[in-house]
C-alpha positions as MATLAB code, in Angstrom:
seq = 'MLGRAHTIFSGGWRRGAVVTVLAGCLVLGGCKRTDETAVRERLEQWFALGETMSFQAQRGCAAGAIKLVDERIASKLPVATNVPQALITLRKRGAVAIDDTRQSPDQALLQIVNAARPIGMRMRIAGLEGRACMDSAVKDAFGRALVNPRAVLVLDRDFGALILMDADERQLIVSMGAE';
ca = [
    -216.216  185.991   82.967;
    -218.839  183.647   81.130;
    -214.788  181.520   80.076;
    -214.193  181.278   83.873;
    -218.060  179.941   84.921;
    -217.309  176.921   82.247;
    -213.934  176.572   83.391;
    -215.313  176.379   87.084;
    -217.845  173.869   86.066;
    -216.544  171.734   82.971;
    -214.717  169.272   84.987;
    -217.614  168.936   87.925;
    -220.537  168.955   86.530;
    -221.010  165.396   85.438;
    -219.867  163.912   89.002;
    -222.530  166.265   90.431;
    -224.936  164.661   88.088;
    -223.877  161.248   88.925;
    -224.073  162.062   92.740;
    -227.978  163.531   92.043;
    -228.571  160.800   89.857;
    -227.069  158.333   92.242;
    -229.492  159.779   95.721;
    -232.166  160.482   93.501;
    -232.497  156.752   92.732;
    -232.086  155.976   96.929;
    -234.533  158.413   97.665;
    -237.178  157.367   95.188;
    -236.134  153.467   95.143;
    -235.784  152.421   98.220;
    -237.213  154.133  100.957;
    -240.275  152.117  102.829;
    -241.405  153.634  105.946;
    -240.670  149.999  107.694;
    -240.978  146.367  107.685;
    -243.334  143.831  108.081;
    -240.579  142.322  110.343;
    -240.291  145.307  111.996;
    -243.738  145.761  113.256;
    -244.033  142.253  114.296;
    -240.936  142.835  116.481;
    -242.986  145.940  117.659;
    -246.086  144.453  118.123;
    -245.265  140.992  119.634;
    -243.547  142.304  122.934;
    -247.750  143.914  124.028;
    -249.821  141.050  121.686;
    -249.756  137.270  121.011;
    -249.572  137.459  116.837;
    -250.445  134.725  114.449;
    -250.334  135.271  111.169;
    -249.793  138.208  109.125;
    -253.109  138.105  106.851;
    -252.184  141.612  104.911;
    -248.767  144.186  104.888;
    -247.909  146.581  103.173;
    -245.264  149.237  102.851;
    -244.290  152.020  100.594;
    -242.137  155.392  101.532;
    -244.890  157.037  102.518;
    -247.190  154.793  104.602;
    -246.965  151.435  105.816;
    -250.646  149.598  107.246;
    -252.024  146.149  107.418;
    -253.766  143.040  109.086;
    -252.375  140.303  111.842;
    -254.558  137.551  113.148;
    -254.142  137.641  117.190;
    -253.115  134.414  118.967;
    -256.111  135.639  121.679;
    -256.888  138.959  122.652;
    -254.796  139.402  125.698;
    -252.659  142.858  125.888;
    -249.034  141.853  127.257;
    -248.392  143.606  130.902;
    -245.676  145.827  129.199;
    -248.384  148.081  127.461;
    -250.376  150.204  129.742;
    -253.637  150.312  129.371;
    -256.049  153.241  130.020;
    -259.481  153.118  130.751;
    -260.346  156.858  129.456;
    -258.126  159.494  127.376;
    -257.335  161.831  130.466;
    -255.325  159.226  132.068;
    -254.241  157.585  128.206;
    -252.902  161.118  127.506;
    -250.860  161.028  130.647;
    -249.350  157.186  130.434;
    -248.085  158.552  126.372;
    -246.672  161.219  127.817;
    -244.390  159.071  130.634;
    -244.308  155.705  128.341;
    -244.261  156.389  124.625;
    -247.612  154.141  124.107;
    -251.006  153.256  125.457;
    -253.677  151.314  124.990;
    -257.667  153.145  125.095;
    -259.365  150.153  126.234;
    -262.712  152.502  126.959;
    -266.137  150.431  125.978;
    -268.047  153.701  126.099;
    -266.498  155.634  123.036;
    -265.420  153.760  119.679;
    -261.829  154.765  118.942;
    -263.110  157.288  116.116;
    -264.209  159.445  119.121;
    -261.501  158.477  121.565;
    -258.699  160.120  118.442;
    -261.694  163.050  118.896;
    -261.593  163.356  122.374;
    -257.121  163.517  121.878;
    -257.179  165.827  119.217;
    -259.643  168.407  121.408;
    -257.347  167.385  124.974;
    -253.713  167.475  123.513;
    -253.560  168.491  119.497;
    -249.938  167.509  118.228;
    -250.344  164.017  119.307;
    -253.594  164.040  118.311;
    -253.176  164.743  114.873;
    -250.489  162.449  114.726;
    -252.149  159.277  115.282;
    -255.056  160.543  113.263;
    -252.247  161.583  110.758;
    -251.113  157.762  110.921;
    -254.584  156.075  110.336;
    -255.491  158.935  107.321;
    -251.450  158.432  105.652;
    -251.917  154.591  106.382;
    -255.008  153.775  104.122;
    -252.775  154.588  100.897;
    -251.257  151.100  101.994;
    -254.212  149.025  103.150;
    -255.808  147.098  100.773;
    -260.150  146.101   99.865;
    -259.607  144.021  103.334;
    -257.597  145.797  105.655;
    -259.528  149.416  104.588;
    -262.657  147.434  106.008;
    -261.369  145.948  108.582;
    -259.789  149.609  110.122;
    -263.448  151.477  108.654;
    -265.794  148.810  111.238;
    -262.700  148.375  114.407;
    -262.514  152.215  114.176;
    -265.916  152.443  115.138;
    -266.760  149.543  117.541;
    -266.866  150.356  120.845;
    -265.210  147.240  121.570;
    -262.172  147.197  120.419;
    -259.011  148.561  121.929;
    -256.583  152.121  120.396;
    -252.754  151.802  120.822;
    -251.114  154.811  119.955;
    -247.452  154.319  119.923;
    -246.022  157.555  119.840;
    -241.967  156.449  118.906;
    -243.345  154.171  116.116;
    -245.692  157.179  114.808;
    -248.705  154.110  114.920;
    -252.117  154.046  115.032;
    -252.863  150.442  116.089;
    -256.879  149.126  116.351;
    -257.570  145.824  118.239;
    -260.154  144.034  117.545;
    -261.269  141.335  119.539;
    -264.517  140.589  117.709;
    -262.336  139.310  114.898;
    -259.087  138.532  116.564;
    -257.130  140.927  114.806;
    -255.058  143.424  114.833;
    -254.833  146.514  111.765;
    -252.049  148.811  111.728;
    -251.323  151.900  109.710;
    -248.307  154.364  109.599;
    -248.006  157.884  107.996;
    -245.192  159.460  106.233;
    -243.136  160.161  109.543;
];
């Protein structure tokens, strides 16, 4: 029996090893979550973007900060003034901005988690996992915007991104997790 097993595997083990090594190289070497160009293309449909201040992407995350030319949100992105309205819009359209000055984006996210757990957790995870790709300046901007009631929270379900528009600083902070 040992001779038979040796015969079956002797010719193909090298080929299998090469395939395994190549697949491993592809998986470990170059799979980024996304790239700056794709993020900017996605955001340009909703915002007037200036220069990218910082952007980093790895296999499990992407994050960055982009200056805004102005703080207006294009009509292509629906804007809700409360979480219940935002959830209805998000389900129908896939993306929504929540502009509710009565609560911070962090408070809105908690409300979303309580009202629609799968969507809320997906967005919270995008924020948490994206931190691994944030440099210190982006982490600081993200933290400030997250607790600023004047900041706008943008949820993009299809792109898997949590976006904060900080009009005070005239910048967008984007955070994406592994998905």
